[in-house]
N, C-alpha and C positions, 0 to 999 in steps of 0.2 A: 620617806625610808631613812633610815640612819646609816651613815657610814660604817664601813667594816675595819676602817684604818688597817688594810692589809696592803705592804707595800713589797714589791720584788724588785730585784735588780733586773732590768731588762736589757741593757746592753751594756758594755764594758769596751772601751778602746785603750788602747796603750799611751795615747799621747794627751788627749783632750777630755772629751766629754763622756759624762756618766749620767745614763737617763735612767731616770726613776719615775714609775708610771703607777698610779694608783687603779687596782683590779676588783671589780665587784663580783663575788661569786665565781671567780676564776673564768671570766667571759674567753670565748675562743677566739683565736687569730682571725678568723672570718669576720665575726661580730666586730671586734676591733678596727679591722681594716674600712668594713663599713661606716664606724661611726667617725674616723678620722677623715673620709672623703664623702661626706654626704652629698655634698653638691655635684662631685664628679658623677656620682651614681644616679643622681636625679637627670642629670642631663643625658646620660647613657638611656634610661628608661623611657625618657621623652623622644628620644631619637627612635628608638625601637618600636613605641607606640606608633610614632608617625610613620614609619616604613610599613608597619602591619596595616594600617588605615588605607596607605596609598595603594597596596597589592589588594585589599580586599574591593576597594573601590573599582580597580582595573578589573578584577576577574567577574563583578557583578555587570559591569560595563560591557565588557565581551562577552559574556551569557546573553545580556539582553540584544546585543547586536546579530547575535548568531542564532536567536530563539526563532523558529520557523511555523511553531503550530500556534492556532489560536483556538480556545475552547470555550464553549459555553454550554450551560445545562438549564434546559428550559422545560417544564411540565415532564420531568422525567425522560427527556431525549437530550442525550449528549452530543452536542454539534461539535466537529472539528475540522478546522480549516488548516490545511498542510502549510500553506505559504502565505498566510494573513488573506484577510477578505477585501483589501482595498484593490479597485482596479482603475486603470488610467489609460485610456484607449487614444493613443495618439500615433501608433506606428503605421506602416505601409499597407494601402489599402489592398487587397487581394480578392480574386474571384471566388465563389462559393464552391466551385469544383476545387480548387487549390486549397481553399481553407478546410473543406472535406477530409481531403488527402491528408493534409498537416495533422488535423484533429484525430483522424483515424490512426495515424502512424503513433501518435502520443500515447492514446488509449491502449493499443495493441503492445507497444513496448512495456509501459507501466504495468499491464497485468501479467506480462511476459507470455504471450501467446503460446499455443503449443498442445502436446498431450504427453500424460504421463501415466504410468500403468499401475494398477494393483498389485504389490508384491506379498501381501498377507492380509488376512482377514482374522481378526481374534474376537471370539465372543467373551464378554465379562457380564459381571452380576446385572447390570442396568441396561444392556445391549450389546452392541457389537462396534467395532473399530475397522475402518479400512483404511491401511497404510499404503500410501502411494509414493511412487519412485522418487519425488523428488524432496521427501521427508517430510512432505504435509500429511495430515490425517482428517478423516472424516468420522466423528463418533456419531452413531446413529442409537437414539435412546429409545426404549420400547414405549415410552409415553409419547413419542412422535417427535420430540425435540431432536434438532441436528444442531451440533458444533463443529465449526472448521478450526482446525489447529494447525498453526504453522510451524515451520522448522524452529529450532532451537540449538544453536551452536553445531550445525550441520547435522543434526540429530532430530528425531520425533520429539515433538515437546509433549508428548503423551504416552503412558507406558501400557502396557498389556492389561493392566487392571482399570483403566478408564481413568487414572489420576494423570491430571493435567501439571505438568511440572512447572515449578516457579520461574517466572520470567518469560514462559511462553505465552504468544498471543493466541486467543482463543475468541471466538465469535460466534454468535448465535446467528443461525440462518435458517430461511425456509425454502419451500421447494414445492415444485409442480410437475407432474408427470405429463409428458406429451410423447408417448410412446409410438413407434412406427410398428403397427401391428401386422402389416403385411410381411415383414421380413422379421417379425419377432424380436425386435431390440428396443429395450427398454430406455428412454431417455428422461432423465431427472434433471429438470431445469432448477439450479440452486441459485439462491438471491445473491450470491458474492459474484454472478456472471459466469459461472462455470457450468458445465454439463457432464453427470456422471452417466456413462454409457454402458449398457449391461445386457450382454448375449448368454443366457444360461449361466454358467458361473464366471463367465469372463467378464472383467470389470476394467474400464480405463476412463481417465478423466480428461475432458477438453477444455481448457483454460478460458475459452469464451465459448460463443455461439456460432461461430464461424464453420455451419457443416450444411451439406445437402442431403436432405431425407425425403423420400418420396416410396411409392409403393414399388419400384423397380429397383433403387439403388440407395446405398447411405455411404457417405465418407465425409471426412474432414477436408473441408477446402484448402486449407495451408499445404498440408504436407501429404494429403491423399490417404489417411489412415482407415481401413475397412476392416470388418469383422465376417467371421466365416457364418454362414446363414443355413447352409444344408451340406450334406454329405450323401453322395451317391456312387456305392462301388468303390472306387480306389481315387475318386476325385473329390476335392474339396472346393465348396463355391464361396467365395467371398461377394461381400454387399456392394463392391464396386465393380464387379464383372470379371476380376481374375480367379482363375482355377489353377489350383495345385494338383499335380498327378505324379506319382512317384517321386522323383528328385527334382522336378522342374516345375516351373509355372507356365501357363499360357496367358497372355494377353494379347486381344485382337487378333487371336488365332494363331499367334506367333509362339514357339516354344523359347523360354530362356532358362539359362542353367546357373546353378551357383558358381561364384568366382572366390567366396571365402566364408568361413563361418567363425564365429568366436562365442566364448562363454564368459559373462562378466559377474559381478556380485549379484546377491539375491537370485541366483541360479537363471539369469537373463540369458537367452540364447538368441544371437543374431546370424540370420543367414543372408548374404549380399548376394544380388542376381546381376547377369550381365546387362540388363536393360536398367539400372539404377533402382530397382526396386530392393526392397527388404522384408524379410519375414522375422517378426519379433515374436519369441515362445518364452513363456515361463508360467509353469504349473497350468492351469486351465486356460490360460490366455495363449491365443494364436492369432496376430494380426498382420494384415499386410500394409506396408508402409510405401507407397509409390516414390517418394523422395527421400532416398536412403541417406542422402548427404545430411538431412534435418536430425539425424540419429545422433545426440552429444551424450557423453557421461562421462564421470570420473571414478575415483575409488566410492563414491558414496550415491552419487545421484545419477538417475536415468532420465533422460526426457527428449520429446521430439520438437524440436524448434528450427526455427530459420535462421536466428542469430541477427535479425536486423538491427543496424546501429539506431540509437536514437536521433533524432533531427532537431537542430537548435532552432526553435521557432518563434521565440519571444520577440522578434522584430515584427512578427508577422499576425501571431495572434496569443491571445491572453488566457492561459489555461489554469484554471483553479481547481483544487482536488478537496472534496469535503467528505466526512464520514458522518453518518447519522446511525446513533445506537438507541434504539428505543428499548429502555429498561423497565417499562410499565408492563402489565399484564393484560394489556388491552391495546388495540388497534388506535394509531394516532395519525390526525392528518396534517399534511404541511405544505408549506409553500416556499418555494425560492425565489427571491427577488434581487432586483439591482436598485438600490436607493440611490437617486443622483444627488450629488452634492448641491448646496444652496449658495457655496462660496468658492467660485473658481479662483477668485484672485488669491486667495489662501494657498492655492497650489501652483501658482505663477502660470497660470493658463490665460491667454490673451483672449481666445474664442472658444465659445461652446460650440461642438461637433453636434449638429441634431440628431436626436437619437434615433429617427428613422435610417440612418446610414450604418448603424451598429447590428450587426448578426451575431446569432448565436447558436451552439449545439448543446446538448445536455446528452450525457452518456450515462446510464444507468442497467445494471442486470442485463448487459447483453443488446439493450436497446438504444437508440439514437433518434433524438427528436431535433429538428432544427426551427429556429424562428427570427423574426426581426423584433427590436426593440421597440414597440408599438403599443403595447398592452399595459398604458398606466392606470393602475388600480388605485390612485390616491383617493379617488372620490367615490369609486364603486361601492354601493351600499352591502355587497356580500363582504366585502372586507373593512367595515366601517369600524368594528372594534379594535382595529389595530393602530387608530389614530394617526395616520400616515402624515407627516409634514410636508415632505418632498416628494416630489415626482418618484413615483415608485413602478419599476416594469416587472410585471410577472414573467418568470424564465421557466417554472416548472411547477405543478402541483401534483403530489402523490398521497400516498397512503403507507404506513410502516405498520406491519403486522407485530402482534405482541413479541417482545424480545428479538425484534429483527434488527439487523445492521444492513445498511446500504452505503456501498461505496459510490462515490459520484463524481464525475468530471464535467467541468462547464468550461466552453471555449468561448471567447468574444473577440470579433474581428471586424474591421470596417470594410464595408461593401465597395467593391471596386467598380461594379456594373454601374451604379447609381450616383456616385459621389463625383463632384466637378473640382476643376481647380479653385473655384471661389472658398472652399474650405480647408485649404493649405493651412498648416501652422494651427489647427484646432485641434481640441480634444474634449473627450466624454470622460467625466470622472464620476465615480459612484462606489458603494459600498455593497458588497454581496452579503445579504441576509437570509435566515431562516426564520420562519416564525411557524411555530407548532400549536396545535389545537390544544387548548387548557381543559 
């Protein structure tokens, strides 16, 4: 490029220097600053890049450290572990009765046991939607498919037209009817471990399966929620034996009168009685609650729960939560196993705890099974296609219906009844795995 031979007087001072600088095409002052201080800008940019790199590495490391979910996709079934799938059992041995109590407490706290009521039902083009008082909803499609939609930002995750909102968690669920025909109560057991209870047009949802149902009576065990089963003259008979007449209720032959009454959101009316009972009325719903102190509500949500606080059990029992989501249009077989490590030294474990001292519980869809870690399937011909190299102990074997989701909890603990002091400072180490039929 040829020179322009343009010169301008850049600076004049009264006493000494006159600076004359060649400029090409009248460059800007910023460009000239960069040109004169190349080394300084190089250093500054290098420092900036280094700072950005440090921040990025820190952020990635922090996220990796705080990540609790592990996901696998096998044969079209998505398997999610909430807190990783590794188990190290070296805690305090406990009795089976105490382990069962701790495990049941953990399970019921996790699913937030209790009762919620239907506040409205909306028909749309493809079916109908049941909206519950905890902001969850159940979509019942005309083709027989059901979808449970969890709340989103303290509101429903689906609108009246059946459109699931962005960000809302929605899961396909299956169902099975186990009606109480003697009392005319329909019981729909859902695969997420809940039960929808219907009497005529009245609907409420039990968040677990803890209920009593026989030809003479029906009620939820925790809070004593019952439904009206017949009306004779001025008397209404409820499924737990309570009778309502005029403005009082009769329990075990004694009359009890209201102490206060209030109406909250969604036109939910609550009548409290002097024996600790309450009556909840909303539209077609009219239920009796034996433990009125379990009634909880705020400006958006109404539920009947006991508010049991969670128990810290990590020193006694190892709890794993996993979710199986069958995305196939066919039924899939699966097994859940605990595969033992072949390198205890890698985990700084000095002694192996014999597997027969390890007990487990599996909770799925309201049902719990218990067992001991003795069924080693490593060399069983039934599972030879798995090519198992280490000791592998069967915990559960089941089926997933088409598009079904299963939420499972597994508890592992050391048996106090059988273990001796000989195995102090011992550990059993393994990896929880799920194998799905291809």
